Each structure stands twice: as structure tokens, then as C-alpha cells.
C-alpha positions in Angstrom: 150.2 -103.8 -71.4 150.3 -106.6 -68.8 148.2 -109.6 -69.2 146.2 -108.6 -66.1 145.4 -105.1 -67.5 144.4 -106.7 -70.8 142.0 -109.1 -69.1 140.4 -106.2 -67.2 140.0 -104.2 -70.4 138.3 -107.1 -72.2 136.1 -107.7 -69.2 134.9 -104.1 -69.1 134.2 -104.2 -72.8 132.1 -107.3 -72.5 130.2 -105.9 -69.5 129.4 -102.7 -71.4 128.3 -104.7 -74.4 126.0 -106.8 -72.2 124.5 -103.7 -70.6 123.8 -102.2 -74.0 121.9 -105.2 -75.1 119.9 -105.4 -71.8 119.1 -101.7 -71.6 115.5 -100.5 -72.1 116.7 -98.4 -75.0 117.9 -101.5 -76.8 114.6 -103.3 -76.2 112.6 -100.4 -77.6 111.3 -100.8 -81.1 110.6 -98.1 -83.7 107.3 -96.4 -83.3 104.7 -97.7 -85.8 103.2 -95.3 -88.3 99.8 -93.8 -87.7 97.8 -90.6 -87.5 98.3 -90.7 -83.7 101.8 -89.2 -84.2 100.2 -85.9 -85.1 98.7 -85.4 -81.7 100.8 -87.6 -79.4 104.3 -87.2 -77.9 106.8 -89.1 -75.8 106.0 -92.2 -78.0 107.7 -95.5 -77.0 107.1 -99.1 -78.3 108.3 -101.8 -76.1 107.2 -105.4 -75.2 104.2 -105.4 -77.6 102.9 -102.2 -75.9 102.8 -98.8 -77.5 102.8 -95.9 -75.0 102.4 -92.2 -75.5 101.1 -88.9 -74.1 98.2 -87.8 -76.3 96.1 -84.6 -76.5 92.4 -84.7 -75.7 89.8 -82.6 -77.5 89.9 -80.2 -74.5 93.6 -79.7 -75.0 94.9 -81.7 -72.1 97.6 -84.3 -72.3 97.1 -87.8 -70.8 99.1 -91.0 -70.7 97.7 -93.9 -72.8 98.8 -97.3 -73.9 97.8 -99.8 -76.7 98.6 -103.4 -76.1 99.6 -105.8 -78.9 100.0 -102.9 -81.2 101.8 -105.1 -83.8 98.5 -106.9 -84.5 96.9 -103.6 -85.6 96.4 -103.8 -89.4 94.8 -100.4 -89.7 95.5 -96.9 -88.6 96.6 -96.2 -85.1 94.8 -93.0 -84.1 94.3 -90.7 -81.1 90.7 -90.9 -80.0 90.3 -88.1 -77.4 93.5 -89.0 -75.6 93.3 -92.8 -76.2 95.4 -94.8 -78.6 93.1 -96.8 -80.7 93.6 -99.4 -83.5 91.3 -98.8 -86.4 91.9 -102.2 -88.1 92.0 -104.7 -85.3 88.8 -106.4 -84.2 88.7 -107.2 -80.5 86.3 -110.0 -81.3 89.0 -111.8 -83.3 91.5 -111.3 -80.6 89.2 -112.9 -78.0 88.7 -115.8 -80.4 92.5 -116.2 -80.7 92.9 -116.1 -77.0 90.6 -119.0 -76.7 92.0 -121.0 -79.6 89.1 -120.1 -81.8 86.6 -121.6 -79.3 84.0 -119.0 -78.4 81.9 -121.4 -76.4 83.9 -120.4 -73.3 84.1 -116.7 -73.9 81.6 -114.6 -75.9 82.7 -111.8 -78.1 82.3 -108.3 -76.7 79.5 -106.4 -78.5 80.1 -103.3 -80.6 79.6 -99.8 -79.3 81.2 -96.4 -78.8 82.4 -97.6 -75.3 85.3 -99.4 -77.1 86.9 -96.0 -78.0 87.5 -95.2 -74.3 87.5 -98.5 -72.6 90.2 -101.2 -72.2 90.5 -104.8 -71.0 87.0 -105.5 -72.3 85.7 -109.0 -71.8 82.5 -111.0 -71.2 82.1 -112.7 -67.9 79.2 -115.1 -68.2 76.2 -112.7 -69.0 78.0 -109.5 -67.9 80.2 -107.1 -70.0 83.2 -106.0 -68.0 85.8 -103.3 -68.8 87.9 -100.5 -67.5 86.6 -97.2 -68.9 88.1 -93.7 -68.8 86.3 -91.1 -66.8 86.0 -87.4 -67.7 89.1 -86.5 -65.6 91.2 -89.2 -67.2 91.0 -91.9 -64.5 90.3 -95.5 -65.3 87.2 -97.1 -63.6 86.3 -100.8 -63.6 82.7 -101.2 -64.6 80.2 -103.9 -65.3 77.0 -104.0 -67.5 74.9 -106.8 -66.2 72.9 -109.0 -68.7 74.4 -107.0 -71.6 72.6 -109.3 -74.1 69.3 -107.7 -73.1 70.6 -104.3 -74.4 68.8 -103.8 -77.7 70.5 -100.5 -78.3 73.8 -98.8 -78.1 76.4 -99.4 -75.3 78.4 -96.3 -74.4 80.9 -95.1 -71.7 79.2 -92.6 -69.4 82.0 -91.1 -67.2 83.7 -94.5 -66.6 80.5 -96.6 -66.5 79.0 -98.9 -69.1 75.5 -97.8 -70.0 72.9 -99.2 -72.4 70.9 -96.7 -74.6 67.7 -97.4 -76.4 66.6 -94.7 -78.8 69.3 -92.4 -77.6 68.2 -92.6 -74.0 69.8 -94.4 -71.0 67.8 -97.5 -70.5 68.8 -97.9 -66.8 66.1 -97.1 -64.4 68.0 -98.6 -61.5 71.6 -98.0 -60.3 72.9 -100.2 -57.5 69.3 -101.1 -56.6 68.2 -97.4 -56.4 65.6 -96.1 -58.8 66.5 -93.0 -60.7 64.5 -91.3 -63.6 65.8 -91.5 -67.1 67.1 -88.5 -68.9 70.0 -86.9 -70.7 71.2 -85.3 -67.4 72.9 -88.6 -66.6 75.6 -87.9 -69.2 76.9 -84.8 -67.4 75.8 -85.4 -63.8 77.1 -87.6 -61.0 76.4 -88.4 -57.4 72.7 -88.8 -58.4 70.2 -89.5 -55.7 66.4 -89.6 -55.3 65.0 -88.8 -51.9 61.2 -88.9 -51.4 60.6 -88.2 -55.0 63.1 -85.3 -55.3 66.1 -85.7 -57.5 69.5 -84.3 -56.5 72.9 -84.4 -58.3 76.1 -82.7 -59.0 76.0 -81.5 -62.6 78.7 -80.1 -64.9 78.5 -76.4 -66.0 79.6 -75.1 -69.3 82.7 -73.7 -67.5 83.6 -77.2 -66.4 82.8 -76.6 -62.7 80.3 -78.8 -60.8 77.2 -77.5 -59.1 74.8 -79.2 -56.7 71.2 -79.0 -58.0 67.8 -80.4 -57.1 64.5 -81.1 -58.9 61.3 -81.9 -57.1 58.6 -84.5 -57.8 60.6 -86.3 -60.6 58.3 -89.3 -60.4 55.6 -87.2 -62.1 58.0 -86.1 -64.9 56.9 -87.4 -68.3 59.5 -85.6 -70.4 63.3 -85.5 -70.6 65.3 -84.3 -67.5 68.3 -82.4 -68.7 71.3 -80.6 -67.4 70.9 -76.9 -68.2 74.4 -75.5 -67.4 74.6 -77.2 -64.0 70.8 -77.2 -63.3 68.5 -80.2 -63.4 65.5 -79.1 -65.6 62.4 -80.7 -67.0 61.9 -80.4 -70.7 58.2 -80.1 -71.7 58.7 -78.6 -75.1 59.7 -75.2 -73.7 56.2 -73.7 -74.0 55.7 -72.6 -70.4 59.2 -71.8 -69.3 60.6 -72.4 -65.9 62.4 -70.6 -63.0 65.4 -71.7 -61.0 66.0 -70.4 -57.4 69.5 -70.3 -56.0 70.7 -70.5 -52.4 73.1 -67.6 -52.8 73.2 -64.3 -54.7 74.6 -64.3 -58.3 73.2 -67.8 -59.0 75.5 -69.6 -56.5 75.0 -72.5 -54.2 72.3 -75.1 -54.3 69.5 -74.6 -56.7 65.9 -75.8 -57.4 64.1 -75.6 -60.7 60.3 -75.3 -61.0 57.9 -75.4 -63.9 54.6 -75.3 -61.9 53.0 -73.4 -59.1 54.5 -74.2 -55.7 52.2 -73.2 -52.7 55.1 -74.1 -50.4 58.8 -74.6 -51.2 59.4 -77.1 -48.5 63.0 -77.4 -47.4 63.9 -74.6 -49.9 61.6 -72.1 -48.2 63.3 -68.9 -46.8 66.5 -69.9 -48.6 66.6 -68.3 -52.0 68.8 -65.3 -52.8 68.7 -65.1 -56.6 66.6 -66.5 -59.6 67.2 -67.5 -63.2 64.0 -67.1 -65.3 63.8 -69.3 -68.4 60.5 -68.1 -69.7 57.2 -66.8 -68.3 56.3 -64.4 -65.5 56.6 -65.5 -61.9 55.2 -64.3 -58.6 57.4 -64.9 -55.5 55.8 -64.6 -52.1 57.2 -64.5 -48.6 54.5 -66.7 -47.1 52.8 -70.0 -48.0 49.9 -70.2 -50.5 51.0 -67.0 -52.2 50.5 -64.7 -49.3 52.6 -62.1 -47.6 54.8 -59.8 -49.7 54.7 -60.8 -53.4 57.0 -59.7 -56.2 56.5 -60.5 -59.9 59.6 -61.0 -62.1 60.1 -62.0 -65.7 63.9 -61.9 -66.0 66.9 -63.0 -64.0 67.5 -61.4 -60.5 71.1 -61.6 -59.3 70.3 -60.6 -55.7 66.9 -60.7 -53.9 68.1 -57.9 -51.6 67.1 -55.5 -54.3 63.5 -56.8 -54.0 63.3 -57.0 -50.2 62.7 -60.8 -50.3 66.2 -62.3 -49.7 65.9 -65.6 -47.8 62.2 -65.0 -47.4 60.5 -66.7 -50.4 58.1 -69.5 -49.3 55.9 -69.9 -52.4 55.8 -69.1 -56.1 53.4 -69.3 -59.0 53.0 -68.2 -62.6 51.7 -64.7 -62.8 48.2 -64.7 -64.3 
């Protein structure tokens, strides 16, 4: 072999060796032990970051990461699609980042939000984080004056919320008043217009439905999401009725628990009804006049009663 050929061979060998050491595969570390391996796949550990695709409780797979995974002294687990360290205290990490001086950066408070939020930190009097939404996206969110929260801090569809006694303690959102209630956990695009509450609420099937509830300022009980419908909860003694814009319980809806001498902007619009207790009289004119029909169970299509798109008032049957 000539000296030139020998030099070329040595050069190629050295180049290949350099590429091997610089390749991502060479930089990858063995995956750490943990229960997450039972429900995660495509696991890689590189540059102090553990990455994987993990299964959620609904059976979907989402990409997730855990930074500084080497600092985790406990079990690394899959929490509904999120890689979570069970032994690392984020408070200690914040103290380390500040050289042990917590006068400049307060420790984030405890709460279930930490299971589905990342990049959590305190900015003056506000708690800031990126929290995962129901559809797996990450949303930057802020809880102002978090120290005033005397209850539990949770992640509500990508937003930090303070609960007191199991209820959302936020009466205002972006300066807009909204009534408290458990509906906020499964409803979004919530608005209050002239005392009427409207929102898009999740059904048991996972679909979203637009729904309305009148006169919410007078509501003294819980407002809940009943399979995509906003509903008052007054102990369930008197029941309620929900009218739908379309047949087979489709389209916009309104739920009522009291007599309605006029249905306002929902008059002459209903095509079906879902009865959740009691007997109800539906009339085609205001103040319970015109053609009236009494029902005590669901009606899939008002055509069968001759009142489709004609109901203007309703009341409990005496």
C-alpha cells in the first residue's frame, strides 16, 4: 500500500471515530429506572433531559419530558401522560438555583397542579407555570396574588385555579364576573351576558356542546355540567327541564328549574326536551296561553306534539 493510500485510510478511520463520539447516539445515556417504563415508550435520556411518549388515562399517547432527571431521588412515574419525579422537591431546586437565597425567589406552593404543570416559578406575588390542557397542549398561565389562596391550587384545563372547600374561588376572570360552580372544571369559553351564563361544556362522549343558563346571579347552589348542559343544583327535589334547539337533543340548550312566563330569545326555538324530574307544561304563547302540552319525560322531537319551534313559555304542572 502506498503512503498516500495509507494516509487516506488513517484519515477516514479517525473521521469515523470522531463522528461516532459526536453522534446523538453516543451522547444518549441509559434510561433511568422507574415505574414510568411500564406505560411509556420511545424513551431517551440526553443532556439532563428524559424524553418519552407516555400513555394517558384515556389511552392516548403524548410526548413528555422531565428536565434534570438525574436529580430525582425517588420514583419516576407516568402521571396521566406526564413524566413526574416522586422524590425531587421543586422547592429545593428553586433554592439551589438561587444559591440557597430565597429572598429573591419564593418557593412555589404545593398543589395538584404540579402533576401537570412545568416551568413553575414565582414572579413577585404571582405564581407562573406552563400547564397541560385536556387536549395535551401546554398553556402559559398565571395565578395572581397566589399567597391569598387559602385552599388548593389545581390545573383547570391549562389554567391555575385556587379552590377553597373544593370550589373554585375565582369570581372574576380577566375582569369579567362569572358565578362559581363545578361546571368550570369541564366547560370553557364561559361568558355572562345580562345575567345569563353561556359556555361550551364537555359531554360524557367527549364532544363539546354550547349551553345556556338564565338568571345565574340569583343562583344560590352549585352550577354543574350535566352531560354538556349547565344546570342548577338545588338538592334535586324539584327537578328541571332542558330545551334544545334541534330534535334529538341537539344544538343550543337552556335549562330551567322555575316557571318561565316567557322564554325570551329562546322562544319559538325549541325542538326537543330532556326532563330531569317533575311534570312540565309547555305553551305556544306567553304567560302559559295558546296550545299547552304537559310532559313528564324526554321528548326527542316536538313535531310529535305539534309544538315544534313554537314554545314561548313553560311552567310546572300543578
